TIMAR-838342 format. One record per residue (C-alpha): residue number from 0; residue in one letter; chain; z negated, x, y. Coordinates in nm, 4 decimals. Layout:
% residues N
+------+------+-------+----------+----------+----------+
: tiba : loba : marfi :       c3 :       c1 :       c2 :
+------+------+-------+----------+----------+----------+
:  NUM :    a :     A :        Z :        X :        Y :
...
+------+------+-------+----------+----------+----------+
***
This chain:
% residues 312
+------+------+-------+----------+----------+----------+
: tiba : loba : marfi :       c3 :       c1 :       c2 :
+------+------+-------+----------+----------+----------+
:    0 :    m :     A :  13.3473 : -15.0292 :   2.7749 :
:    1 :    v :     A :  13.0543 : -15.1437 :   2.9905 :
:    2 :    f :     A :  13.0916 : -15.0814 :   3.3643 :
:    3 :    v :     A :  12.8647 : -15.1060 :   3.6688 :
:    4 :    s :     A :  13.0144 : -15.4501 :   3.7368 :
:    5 :    d :     A :  12.8385 : -15.5932 :   3.4293 :
:    6 :    p :     A :  12.5746 : -15.8425 :   3.5565 :
:    7 :    l :     A :  12.2873 : -15.6865 :   3.3608 :
:    8 :    v :     A :  12.3899 : -15.3353 :   3.4578 :
:    9 :    q :     A :  12.4100 : -15.4413 :   3.8232 :
:   10 :    k :     A :  12.0460 : -15.5559 :   3.8152 :
:   11 :    i :     A :  11.9345 : -15.2415 :   3.6326 :
:   12 :    t :     A :  12.1268 : -15.0228 :   3.8768 :
:   13 :    d :     A :  11.9638 : -15.1962 :   4.1730 :
:   14 :    l :     A :  11.6186 : -15.1209 :   4.0308 :
:   15 :    y :     A :  11.7235 : -14.7661 :   3.9429 :
:   16 :    l :     A :  11.8271 : -14.6982 :   4.3043 :
:   17 :    k :     A :  11.4926 : -14.8277 :   4.4307 :
:   18 :    i :     A :  11.2939 : -14.6267 :   4.1757 :
:   19 :    s :     A :  11.4902 : -14.3052 :   4.2260 :
:   20 :    a :     A :  11.4306 : -14.3290 :   4.6025 :
:   21 :    l :     A :  11.0529 : -14.3164 :   4.5547 :
:   22 :    d :     A :  10.8761 : -13.9960 :   4.6523 :
:   23 :    d :     A :  10.5866 : -14.0546 :   4.4147 :
:   24 :    l :     A :  10.5834 : -14.2238 :   4.0731 :
:   25 :    r :     A :  10.2067 : -14.2368 :   4.0389 :
:   26 :    p :     A :  10.0685 : -14.5912 :   3.9884 :
:   27 :    s :     A :  10.0830 : -14.7990 :   4.3052 :
:   28 :    e :     A :  10.1714 : -15.1549 :   4.3967 :
:   29 :    t :     A :  10.5347 : -15.0605 :   4.4590 :
:   30 :    v :     A :  10.5728 : -14.8407 :   4.1508 :
:   31 :    n :     A :  10.4029 : -15.0939 :   3.9243 :
:   32 :    s :     A :  10.6165 : -15.3776 :   4.0579 :
:   33 :    l :     A :  10.9483 : -15.1967 :   4.0159 :
:   34 :    f :     A :  10.8806 : -15.0783 :   3.6623 :
:   35 :    s :     A :  10.7428 : -15.4180 :   3.5623 :
:   36 :    q :     A :  11.0649 : -15.5785 :   3.6866 :
:   37 :    l :     A :  11.2678 : -15.3226 :   3.4916 :
:   38 :    v :     A :  11.0774 : -15.3834 :   3.1674 :
:   39 :    l :     A :  11.1023 : -15.7620 :   3.2011 :
:   40 :    l :     A :  11.4749 : -15.7284 :   3.2634 :
:   41 :    c :     A :  11.5329 : -15.5116 :   2.9554 :
:   42 :    i :     A :  11.3070 : -15.6861 :   2.7011 :
:   43 :    p :     A :  11.5127 : -16.0019 :   2.6233 :
:   44 :    p :     A :  11.7609 : -15.9512 :   2.3368 :
:   45 :    h :     A :  12.0995 : -15.8527 :   2.4782 :
:   46 :    p :     A :  12.4223 : -15.7541 :   2.2987 :
:   47 :    i :     A :  12.4858 : -15.4524 :   2.5220 :
:   48 :    d :     A :  12.5762 : -15.1371 :   2.3262 :
:   49 :    v :     A :  12.4764 : -14.8235 :   2.5178 :
:   50 :    t :     A :  12.7287 : -14.6135 :   2.3247 :
:   51 :    h :     A :  12.9988 : -14.8057 :   2.5130 :
:   52 :    l :     A :  12.8742 : -14.7426 :   2.8654 :
:   53 :    c :     A :  13.1120 : -14.5867 :   3.1154 :
:   54 :    a :     A :  13.0202 : -14.2363 :   3.2353 :
:   55 :    d :     A :  12.8603 : -14.3566 :   3.5588 :
:   56 :    v :     A :  12.6378 : -14.6085 :   3.3814 :
:   57 :    q :     A :  12.5501 : -14.3541 :   3.1133 :
:   58 :    d :     A :  12.4320 : -14.1163 :   3.3867 :
:   59 :    i :     A :  12.2203 : -14.3929 :   3.5388 :
:   60 :    r :     A :  12.0709 : -14.4659 :   3.1964 :
:   61 :    q :     A :  11.9825 : -14.1009 :   3.1280 :
:   62 :    n :     A :  11.8271 : -14.0605 :   3.4723 :
:   63 :    l :     A :  11.6360 : -14.3852 :   3.4347 :
:   64 :    i :     A :  11.4919 : -14.2786 :   3.0977 :
:   65 :    r :     A :  11.3637 : -13.9579 :   3.2579 :
:   66 :    l :     A :  11.2108 : -14.1509 :   3.5492 :
:   67 :    c :     A :  11.0455 : -14.3900 :   3.3030 :
:   68 :    g :     A :  10.9080 : -14.0939 :   3.1124 :
:   69 :    q :     A :  10.7633 : -13.9367 :   3.4261 :
:   70 :    a :     A :  10.6085 : -14.2652 :   3.5382 :
:   71 :    e :     A :  10.4667 : -14.3327 :   3.1930 :
:   72 :    s :     A :  10.3012 : -13.9907 :   3.1831 :
:   73 :    l :     A :  10.1486 : -14.0406 :   3.5284 :
:   74 :    l :     A :  10.0272 : -14.3870 :   3.4300 :
:   75 :    e :     A :   9.8593 : -14.2466 :   3.1197 :
:   76 :    f :     A :   9.6932 : -13.9647 :   3.3164 :
:   77 :    h :     A :   9.5709 : -14.2227 :   3.5677 :
:   78 :    f :     A :   9.4082 : -14.4459 :   3.3076 :
:   79 :    s :     A :   9.2817 : -14.1553 :   3.0994 :
:   80 :    a :     A :   9.0894 : -14.0385 :   3.4077 :
:   81 :    i :     A :   8.9473 : -14.3878 :   3.4614 :
:   82 :    l :     A :   8.8457 : -14.4198 :   3.0962 :
:   83 :    s :     A :   8.6799 : -14.0795 :   3.0992 :
:   84 :    q :     A :   8.4198 : -14.2159 :   3.3418 :
:   85 :    f :     A :   8.2777 : -14.4478 :   3.0737 :
:   86 :    p :     A :   8.0140 : -14.3244 :   2.8266 :
:   87 :    l :     A :   8.2268 : -14.4540 :   2.5358 :
:   88 :    p :     A :   8.5904 : -14.4553 :   2.6530 :
:   89 :    i :     A :   8.7172 : -14.5837 :   2.3176 :
:   90 :    e :     A :   8.5413 : -14.9154 :   2.3787 :
:   91 :    k :     A :   8.7273 : -14.9690 :   2.7079 :
:   92 :    l :     A :   9.0859 : -14.9005 :   2.6015 :
:   93 :    n :     A :   9.1859 : -15.2586 :   2.6758 :
:   94 :    i :     A :   9.1796 : -15.1857 :   3.0498 :
:   95 :    f :     A :   9.5127 : -15.0075 :   2.9980 :
:   96 :    p :     A :   9.7776 : -15.2665 :   3.0948 :
:   97 :    y :     A :   9.9976 : -15.2055 :   2.7894 :
:   98 :    y :     A :   9.7166 : -15.1777 :   2.5343 :
:   99 :    s :     A :   9.8230 : -15.4950 :   2.3497 :
:  100 :    n :     A :  10.1720 : -15.3472 :   2.3119 :
:  101 :    y :     A :  10.0237 : -15.0434 :   2.1363 :
:  102 :    i :     A :   9.8105 : -15.2657 :   1.9143 :
:  103 :    n :     A :  10.1173 : -15.4615 :   1.8041 :
:  104 :    l :     A :  10.3420 : -15.1558 :   1.7706 :
:  105 :    s :     A :  10.0822 : -14.9673 :   1.5657 :
:  106 :    r :     A :  10.0359 : -15.2685 :   1.3378 :
:  107 :    l :     A :  10.4116 : -15.2819 :   1.2841 :
:  108 :    e :     A :  10.4437 : -14.9072 :   1.2241 :
:  109 :    c :     A :  10.1528 : -14.9053 :   0.9810 :
:  110 :    a :     A :  10.2993 : -15.1944 :   0.7828 :
:  111 :    l :     A :  10.6311 : -15.0111 :   0.7517 :
:  112 :    l :     A :  10.4609 : -14.6810 :   0.6710 :
:  113 :    r :     A :  10.2485 : -14.8269 :   0.3907 :
:  114 :    r :     A :  10.5614 : -14.9276 :   0.2022 :
:  115 :    h :     A :  10.6446 : -14.5598 :   0.1590 :
:  116 :    c :     A :  10.3174 : -14.3678 :   0.2043 :
:  117 :    s :     A :  10.0095 : -14.5764 :   0.1352 :
:  118 :    a :     A :   9.7328 : -14.3282 :   0.2194 :
:  119 :    p :     A :   9.8431 : -14.0178 :   0.4116 :
:  120 :    r :     A :   9.5853 : -13.7408 :   0.4083 :
:  121 :    r :     A :   9.7149 : -13.5577 :   0.7148 :
:  122 :    l :     A :   9.9307 : -13.6911 :   0.9967 :
:  123 :    a :     A :  10.0914 : -13.5107 :   1.2903 :
:  124 :    f :     A :  10.1699 : -13.6992 :   1.6095 :
:  125 :    v :     A :  10.4195 : -13.5163 :   1.8297 :
:  126 :    g :     A :  10.4023 : -13.5941 :   2.2020 :
:  127 :    s :     A :  10.0579 : -13.7564 :   2.2058 :
:  128 :    g :     A :   9.9973 : -13.7239 :   2.5818 :
:  129 :    p :     A :   9.6765 : -13.7768 :   2.7823 :
:  130 :    l :     A :   9.6162 : -14.1260 :   2.6431 :
:  131 :    p :     A :   9.6949 : -14.1028 :   2.2682 :
:  132 :    l :     A :   9.6698 : -14.4743 :   2.1986 :
:  133 :    t :     A :   9.8862 : -14.4741 :   1.8863 :
:  134 :    s :     A :   9.6762 : -14.2088 :   1.7147 :
:  135 :    i :     A :   9.3525 : -14.3748 :   1.8216 :
:  136 :    v :     A :   9.4584 : -14.7238 :   1.7116 :
:  137 :    l :     A :   9.5961 : -14.6002 :   1.3788 :
:  138 :    a :     A :   9.2876 : -14.3889 :   1.3080 :
:  139 :    k :     A :   9.0385 : -14.6559 :   1.4134 :
:  140 :    y :     A :   9.1933 : -14.9666 :   1.2567 :
:  141 :    h :     A :   9.4517 : -14.8696 :   0.9945 :
:  142 :    l :     A :   9.4311 : -14.5154 :   0.8570 :
:  143 :    k :     A :   9.0558 : -14.4774 :   0.8445 :
:  144 :    s :     A :   9.0412 : -14.1612 :   0.6338 :
:  145 :    t :     A :   9.3508 : -13.9794 :   0.7620 :
:  146 :    v :     A :   9.3197 : -13.6547 :   0.9584 :
:  147 :    f :     A :   9.5261 : -13.6619 :   1.2808 :
:  148 :    h :     A :   9.6676 : -13.3532 :   1.4512 :
:  149 :    n :     A :   9.8133 : -13.4400 :   1.7923 :
:  150 :    f :     A :  10.0709 : -13.2025 :   1.9398 :
:  151 :    d :     A :  10.1619 : -13.1876 :   2.3085 :
:  152 :    i :     A :  10.3019 : -12.9101 :   2.5280 :
:  153 :    d :     A :  10.0705 : -13.0052 :   2.8165 :
:  154 :    a :     A :   9.7241 : -12.8486 :   2.7937 :
:  155 :    d :     A :   9.5894 : -13.0856 :   3.0609 :
:  156 :    a :     A :   9.7093 : -13.3853 :   2.8599 :
:  157 :    n :     A :   9.5349 : -13.2543 :   2.5484 :
:  158 :    s :     A :   9.2161 : -13.1865 :   2.7398 :
:  159 :    a :     A :   9.2141 : -13.5400 :   2.8804 :
:  160 :    a :     A :   9.2861 : -13.6897 :   2.5390 :
:  161 :    a :     A :   9.0158 : -13.4884 :   2.3634 :
:  162 :    h :     A :   8.7610 : -13.6058 :   2.6189 :
:  163 :    l :     A :   8.8364 : -13.9697 :   2.5364 :
:  164 :    i :     A :   8.7355 : -13.9356 :   2.1709 :
:  165 :    a :     A :   8.4556 : -13.6805 :   2.2105 :
:  166 :    a :     A :   8.1791 : -13.9432 :   2.2037 :
:  167 :    d :     A :   8.3111 : -14.1126 :   1.8896 :
:  168 :    p :     A :   8.1678 : -13.9313 :   1.5855 :
:  169 :    d :     A :   8.4373 : -14.0461 :   1.3441 :
:  170 :    l :     A :   8.7428 : -13.9874 :   1.5630 :
:  171 :    s :     A :   8.6165 : -13.6560 :   1.6962 :
:  172 :    r :     A :   8.5802 : -13.5397 :   1.3358 :
:  173 :    r :     A :   8.9266 : -13.6529 :   1.2229 :
:  174 :    m :     A :   9.1357 : -13.5903 :   1.5343 :
:  175 :    s :     A :   9.2363 : -13.2646 :   1.7000 :
:  176 :    f :     A :   9.4733 : -13.1731 :   1.9829 :
:  177 :    v :     A :   9.7116 : -12.8802 :   1.9700 :
:  178 :    t :     A :   9.8893 : -12.7393 :   2.2758 :
:  179 :    q :     A :  10.2181 : -12.6227 :   2.1274 :
:  180 :    d :     A :  10.5876 : -12.7051 :   2.1414 :
:  181 :    i :     A :  10.6758 : -12.8624 :   1.8081 :
:  182 :    m :     A :  10.9833 : -12.6375 :   1.7980 :
:  183 :    d :     A :  10.7439 : -12.3433 :   1.7644 :
:  184 :    v :     A :  10.5400 : -12.4946 :   1.4823 :
:  185 :    p :     A :  10.6394 : -12.3186 :   1.1585 :
:  186 :    a :     A :  10.7038 : -12.4607 :   0.8146 :
:  187 :    a :     A :  10.3680 : -12.3325 :   0.6898 :
:  188 :    v :     A :  10.1995 : -12.5779 :   0.9281 :
:  189 :    l :     A :  10.4449 : -12.8688 :   0.9185 :
:  190 :    r :     A :  10.4391 : -12.8795 :   0.5386 :
:  191 :    e :     A :  10.0714 : -12.9713 :   0.5511 :
:  192 :    y :     A :  10.1527 : -13.3205 :   0.6829 :
:  193 :    d :     A :  10.2322 : -13.6259 :   0.4729 :
:  194 :    v :     A :  10.3549 : -13.8069 :   0.7852 :
:  195 :    v :     A :  10.4962 : -13.6912 :   1.1186 :
:  196 :    f :     A :  10.5194 : -13.9345 :   1.4108 :
:  197 :    l :     A :  10.7692 : -13.8487 :   1.6843 :
:  198 :    a :     A :  10.6938 : -14.0121 :   2.0201 :
:  199 :    a :     A :  10.9803 : -14.1934 :   2.1901 :
:  200 :    l :     A :  10.9968 : -13.9525 :   2.4847 :
:  201 :    v :     A :  10.9989 : -13.6300 :   2.2833 :
:  202 :    g :     A :  11.3571 : -13.5306 :   2.3470 :
:  203 :    m :     A :  11.4707 : -13.7218 :   2.6533 :
:  204 :    d :     A :  11.8368 : -13.7200 :   2.5492 :
:  205 :    i :     A :  11.9924 : -13.7244 :   2.2053 :
:  206 :    e :     A :  12.0739 : -13.3514 :   2.2031 :
:  207 :    e :     A :  11.7114 : -13.2581 :   2.2712 :
:  208 :    k :     A :  11.5883 : -13.5099 :   2.0171 :
:  209 :    m :     A :  11.8297 : -13.3930 :   1.7485 :
:  210 :    n :     A :  11.7098 : -13.0359 :   1.7965 :
:  211 :    v :     A :  11.3570 : -13.1556 :   1.7209 :
:  212 :    i :     A :  11.4741 : -13.3648 :   1.4248 :
:  213 :    d :     A :  11.6693 : -13.0692 :   1.2830 :
:  214 :    h :     A :  11.3585 : -12.8498 :   1.3138 :
:  215 :    l :     A :  11.1512 : -13.1104 :   1.1311 :
:  216 :    a :     A :  11.4173 : -13.1516 :   0.8615 :
:  217 :    a :     A :  11.4129 : -12.7766 :   0.8010 :
:  218 :    n :     A :  11.0342 : -12.7418 :   0.7935 :
:  219 :    m :     A :  10.8582 : -13.0621 :   0.6829 :
:  220 :    a :     A :  10.7438 : -13.0957 :   0.3238 :
:  221 :    p :     A :  10.9956 : -13.2518 :   0.0845 :
:  222 :    g :     A :  10.9135 : -13.6195 :   0.0524 :
:  223 :    a :     A :  10.7084 : -13.6331 :   0.3739 :
:  224 :    v :     A :  10.7687 : -13.9333 :   0.5990 :
:  225 :    l :     A :  10.9041 : -13.9160 :   0.9533 :
:  226 :    m :     A :  10.8286 : -14.2090 :   1.1853 :
:  227 :    l :     A :  11.0444 : -14.2313 :   1.4965 :
:  228 :    r :     A :  11.0634 : -14.4653 :   1.7913 :
:  229 :    s :     A :  11.3982 : -14.5768 :   1.9189 :
:  230 :    a :     A :  11.5355 : -14.8571 :   2.1352 :
:  231 :    h :     A :  11.7835 : -15.1390 :   2.0916 :
:  232 :    g :     A :  12.0059 : -15.3358 :   2.3293 :
:  233 :    a :     A :  11.9016 : -15.3262 :   2.6949 :
:  234 :    r :     A :  11.5738 : -15.1580 :   2.5960 :
:  235 :    a :     A :  11.7813 : -14.8424 :   2.5555 :
:  236 :    f :     A :  11.7730 : -14.8134 :   2.9354 :
:  237 :    l :     A :  11.4013 : -14.7410 :   2.8969 :
:  238 :    y :     A :  11.3919 : -14.5115 :   2.5926 :
:  239 :    p :     A :  11.6298 : -14.2840 :   2.3983 :
:  240 :    v :     A :  11.8131 : -14.4254 :   2.0964 :
:  241 :    v :     A :  11.7869 : -14.2682 :   1.7516 :
:  242 :    e :     A :  12.0374 : -14.3891 :   1.4945 :
:  243 :    p :     A :  12.0345 : -14.3185 :   1.1189 :
:  244 :    r :     A :  12.3378 : -14.0913 :   1.1544 :
:  245 :    h :     A :  12.1253 : -13.8572 :   1.3669 :
:  246 :    l :     A :  11.8797 : -13.8021 :   1.0820 :
:  247 :    k :     A :  12.0595 : -13.5431 :   0.8717 :
:  248 :    g :     A :  11.8252 : -13.3997 :   0.6141 :
:  249 :    f :     A :  11.6338 : -13.7286 :   0.5925 :
:  250 :    e :     A :  11.6671 : -14.0365 :   0.3772 :
:  251 :    v :     A :  11.6505 : -14.3338 :   0.6128 :
:  252 :    l :     A :  11.4231 : -14.5952 :   0.4591 :
:  253 :    s :     A :  11.4210 : -14.8725 :   0.7191 :
:  254 :    v :     A :  11.4953 : -14.9606 :   1.0789 :
:  255 :    f :     A :  11.3142 : -15.2360 :   1.2656 :
:  256 :    h :     A :  11.4153 : -15.3872 :   1.5998 :
:  257 :    p :     A :  11.1386 : -15.6052 :   1.7510 :
:  258 :    t :     A :  11.2425 : -15.9069 :   1.9530 :
:  259 :    d :     A :  10.9031 : -15.9703 :   2.1136 :
:  260 :    e :     A :  10.7117 : -15.7769 :   2.3799 :
:  261 :    v :     A :  10.7018 : -15.4645 :   2.1611 :
:  262 :    i :     A :  10.9679 : -15.2525 :   2.3267 :
:  263 :    n :     A :  11.0344 : -14.9734 :   2.0799 :
:  264 :    s :     A :  11.2362 : -14.9977 :   1.7619 :
:  265 :    v :     A :  11.0916 : -14.8145 :   1.4616 :
:  266 :    v :     A :  11.2825 : -14.5868 :   1.2249 :
:  267 :    v :     A :  11.1231 : -14.4703 :   0.8991 :
:  268 :    a :     A :  11.2739 : -14.1764 :   0.7118 :
:  269 :    r :     A :  11.1774 : -13.9456 :   0.4267 :
:  270 :    r :     A :  11.2486 : -13.5745 :   0.4261 :
:  271 :    c :     A :  11.4976 : -13.5118 :   0.1487 :
:  272 :    e :     A :  11.3552 : -13.3721 :  -0.1737 :
:  273 :    k :     A :  11.6154 : -13.0940 :  -0.1844 :
:  274 :    p :     A :  11.6629 : -13.0113 :   0.1836 :
:  275 :    g :     A :  11.7896 : -12.6612 :   0.1184 :
:  276 :    h :     A :  12.1445 : -12.7925 :   0.1604 :
:  277 :    l :     A :  12.3180 : -12.4735 :   0.0558 :
:  278 :    v :     A :  12.4202 : -12.2691 :   0.3546 :
:  279 :    s :     A :  12.7763 : -12.1389 :   0.3628 :
:  280 :    g :     A :  12.9196 : -11.9451 :   0.6533 :
:  281 :    g :     A :  12.6244 : -12.0440 :   0.8684 :
:  282 :    q :     A :  12.6917 : -12.4151 :   0.8153 :
:  283 :    a :     A :  12.4448 : -12.6424 :   0.6392 :
:  284 :    l :     A :  12.6031 : -12.8297 :   0.3501 :
:  285 :    l :     A :  12.4453 : -13.1742 :   0.3366 :
:  286 :    c :     A :  12.4482 : -13.4247 :   0.0563 :
:  287 :    s :     A :  12.6991 : -13.7043 :   0.1026 :
:  288 :    k :     A :  12.4337 : -13.9491 :   0.2268 :
:  289 :    c :     A :  12.2712 : -13.7048 :   0.4701 :
:  290 :    a :     A :  12.6091 : -13.6039 :   0.6054 :
:  291 :    g :     A :  12.7431 : -13.9543 :   0.6418 :
:  292 :    v :     A :  12.4683 : -14.2045 :   0.7125 :
:  293 :    e :     A :  12.6227 : -14.4993 :   0.8887 :
:  294 :    s :     A :  12.5168 : -14.5906 :   1.2408 :
:  295 :    f :     A :  12.3463 : -14.9275 :   1.2639 :
:  296 :    n :     A :  12.5366 : -15.1925 :   1.4513 :
:  297 :    a :     A :  12.3693 : -15.2264 :   1.7900 :
:  298 :    l :     A :  12.5345 : -15.5635 :   1.8399 :
:  299 :    s :     A :  12.3960 : -15.7450 :   1.5387 :
:  300 :    l :     A :  12.0757 : -15.5956 :   1.4038 :
:  301 :    v :     A :  11.7429 : -15.7623 :   1.4711 :
:  302 :    g :     A :  11.4376 : -15.7436 :   1.2535 :
:  303 :    e :     A :  11.4380 : -15.4964 :   0.9678 :
:  304 :    v :     A :  11.7368 : -15.3180 :   0.8191 :
:  305 :    g :     A :  11.6974 : -15.1477 :   0.4842 :
:  306 :    v :     A :  11.8985 : -14.8379 :   0.3940 :
:  307 :    d :     A :  11.9910 : -14.7543 :   0.0347 :
:  308 :    d :     A :  11.7925 : -14.4759 :  -0.1306 :
:  309 :    h :     A :  11.9700 : -14.1535 :  -0.2125 :
:  310 :    i :     A :  11.9046 : -13.8198 :  -0.3780 :
:  311 :    c :     A :  12.0065 : -13.4884 :  -0.2261 :
+------+------+-------+----------+----------+----------+
***
């Protein structure tokens, strides 16, 4: 069990108390400094396992993830507004302080995706936000013929995002923005996508995220690929963790834990070919693999972890 007395947790808790005392999380010298310190503290590989945190530390972690999510959204709105002042915003994306992180993460995700889905025709990105850098980078540099549908519950975020690509003839033709909760998107729509990306902060705790995953498992096309972002080690104080055992109804293809400045882990899964999973007494009956996928060992995994194929 990991307690508040743990040296790393003590430092994280100190930053958490300072951040939670702020009245405003919009970008400022103080906000930027505190979150930069937090990220630098959590990036180095660390053997901490967040499933073994005591209740008090687990509460701090959950609250900190929500604060990070709020600050990240405000940061994206801030820079989306700045970018919108340029005639061609797409050419100025590098003014965003974490742009290189998105470049590297998108390169990694695309490399993993191409092993299982070489040329997706249609891709849905869930939780795209006001500065949809992943969709833009993938569309512009990697998936140059794919149609992107970006889903977000915030109409203002979608409006800001659409403005960024409006002047680019290619992206404005291939990208659209939909204001809708993914939980309300029916199977008739979700089955149109070869790939669904789930942003790290869609579902701020594991219960919320599993509800989304269950909805996708029930409604995505058989064989379609789900790309998820997770976190590993101390980085799990910044983002929610998704483990293979959470992905019932999916065949987990690979898990990758970066050890560089890319913060998010990447999980690649395929929607099971026979996801009907006979229903008995209101309970879904899963195949043995879907029902019992092993959790990856948070203490030992770095780099890529392959998961054996299975058939439902």
